[in-house]
N, C-alpha and C positions, 0 to 999 in steps of 0.2 A: 528336872530340867536345869541345865547350867545357866548361869547368868553372868553378865559382864557389867561392871559398875562404871557409869559414865560421869565424867567431869566436863562440863561445857563452858567454854569461854566465849561470851557473847549472849545477848538476851533480847535483841530487838527483832527485826524482820526475819532474818535467817534463824535466830535463836528460837523464835516461835515455830517456824517451819520444822526445824529439827526436833523440837519437843513433840510436836504433833506426830511426826514419823515414829519416834521412839514409843509413843503411847499406842500407836496403831500396829506396830510390828508383830506383837504376840497374836493379834487377831488374824492377820493374814498368813503368818508363818509360825504356827503353834509348835512345830517340832524343832525350831531353831533356837539358838541361844537367846535368852530373854534379856533385853537391856534394862538396867536399873538406873533410874534418873536420880543419882545421888547428890551432886553439887552443881549449881550454876554460878557463874562468876561474871561480875561486871564492875565498872568503876563507881557507879552511883549507888550508894547503899540503899536508899529508899526505892529506886527504880528496880534494882536487881532483886530486892526483897519482894516487891510486888510481882515481878515476873516469876519468881520461884513459886509463889502462892498460886498465881494464875495458871501456869503451865504444868504444875504438879511435881516440882523437884523437892527432894527431902530437905536440902539445906542450900544456903547461898553464902558466897564469900566475895570480897572485893580484891583479893590478892591471888593472882593466878600462880604465883610461885609456891605459895602454900598448897594450893590445889594439886599441882603436879607432883608434889613430894609426899602426898598422903598415901599411906600403904593400902587403903581401901579403894583406890581408884585404879581401874584397869586401862581405860581409854580416855584420851583427851580430844574433845570435839572443839575445833577452832573455827568460830564464825565471827570473830572480831574484825575490825577494819584491816585492810590488806597489809598496812605497814607494820602490824603486830605479828603477822603469821610466822616470820622466820624465827624471831627470838623465842616465842612460845614453843614452836615445833621442835627446835633443836634442844631446848631445855627439857621438854617432855620426853624426847627420845633418850637423852642421857639419864633420865629418871626411870627408863624402862617401860614407858607407857606406849600403848598402841595409839595411832594418830589418825583422825579424820579431819581434813582441812578443807575449808571452802576455797573456791576459786575466786580470783586468780591466786595461784599458789604463793607467788612472791612478787616483789617489785621489779626484780631483774633476773636474768638467766643465771647469773653468778650466785645470787641468793638461793634460787631454786636448787641449784646443784649442791650448794652447801647443806641444804635441808635433806636432800636425797642421800648425801654421804652420811649424815648423822643417823638417819633411820637404818641405813644398811649396817653401819658399825654397831648400832645398838641391837640389830636383829629384831626389830619390832614391826608389826603389821602397819601399813600406811596406805592412805588413798586420798585422792582429791574428789570432792563431791560433784561429779558430773551427772546429775539426776536424769537428764533427758535421754540417756542411754536406755532407760527402762520404760519409756513410754511405749504403748503397744505398737504404734506405727513404726517406730525406729526398730523395735525388736523384730517385727515382721520383715522389714527391709534387710536387716542383718541375716535373717534366716534365708531369704531369697538369694542374697549375694553368696552366702556360704554354700548353698546348694547348687550354685552355678546357674540358676534359673534366669538370671539377668545377663549372663554372658560376662565378658571381660569389661570392667569399668574403666573408661578412659577419662571421664570428666566428672568432677563433683562441684555442684553449685548450691549455695545455701544463703538464706536470709534470716536475720533475727529482727523482727519488727517490734519495736517498743517505743512508746511516745510519752512516757510519764514525766519526762523532764523537758519537753519541747516548749512549755510555757516559760517565757523569759522572766517571769516573776517568781518562778520556783527557786527557792534559795540555793546557795552554793554549799550543798551538803558534801560530806567527805568523799563520796563517790566521784565528785567532779573536781577534786583537788589532786594534782599530780603527785605531790609529796606523800600523800596518804594512799591513794588508789593505784598509783604507778602508771598503768597503761590505758586508762580511760575506757572508752567503749570497747576497744579491741580486747582488753583483758577481761572486762566485766561481762560482756555479752558475746563478743567474737570468740572467746575461749570455749564456749559451748559448741560453736560451729567447728572449730579446729578439732576439738575432742571427738565430735561426731564423725568427722572425716577420718580420723585415725581409727576409730572403732569400726566403721563400716568398710573402709577400703584400704587401710594400712598407712604406712609411713609416706610422708611427702618428700619430694626432692627439691622443691623450690616454693617460696612464698613471697608474694608481693603485696604490700599493704599501703593504704593511704588513710590519713586521718585529718579531720577538719573540725574546729570548734566554731559552731555557727553563732552561738550566743556568747558574746565576749564579756558581759557584765551581768551579775546577779546580786540580789540582796544577800546579806549574810544571814545564816540560819540562826534562829533562836530556840527552836525545838524540832525534834524529828522522831516520829513513831512509825515503824515499818517503812513504807515507801511514801509516806506523806510528811510534809514539813511546813513549818511556818517561818517567816523571815522578818527581819527588821526593815520595814519599807523605807525608813528615813535614814538608815545606817549606811556605812560605806559599802561600796560594791566590791565583789570578789573578782 
């Protein structure tokens, strides 16, 4: 069986999820290419070392540039914060690596187009991780639409219900900072709905969106693991 050597940048919530998926793939798809979890990368040496041991990676590093230039790495998995996606993806493409990137792809449309141009010029495989396409209900909906059993689709309406940051005492983590996350809830959660619309019914002709920040101040974060975080209660507000 052929294998593909993975180098992954990011080791927290999505890093754990991607690691879990790589370990499960051979069980569910035994005849497909086997992912080899070679190197995991993160900024904090102790934390990424612990993640490598916990998740089952062969090695760890704190330098993504060294990672993408290794001859034994075939694919770069990017699940670092959104503001790091563009630089890593373009460098990985120039190094001839295939790329799997978490959403939202980039902070701006211009950045996303630059990334697309880079992977096209390098002729590497590339994709954004929109995992909800593969849930059984969505796959069934896709089948019914493609078979014409639902007729012509005139309207698409979707919700993404998530409340893990509704607590005003939840710290100001990077997902809530525009300079890092870019587009807030629209990019972080709404991106799934936009992709699902594309997947199920095709291209859109017009999009209208509104956004509102309901919680104006939060404690600054002191530590974050997965989707949980602690904050400095007496510190300055974000």
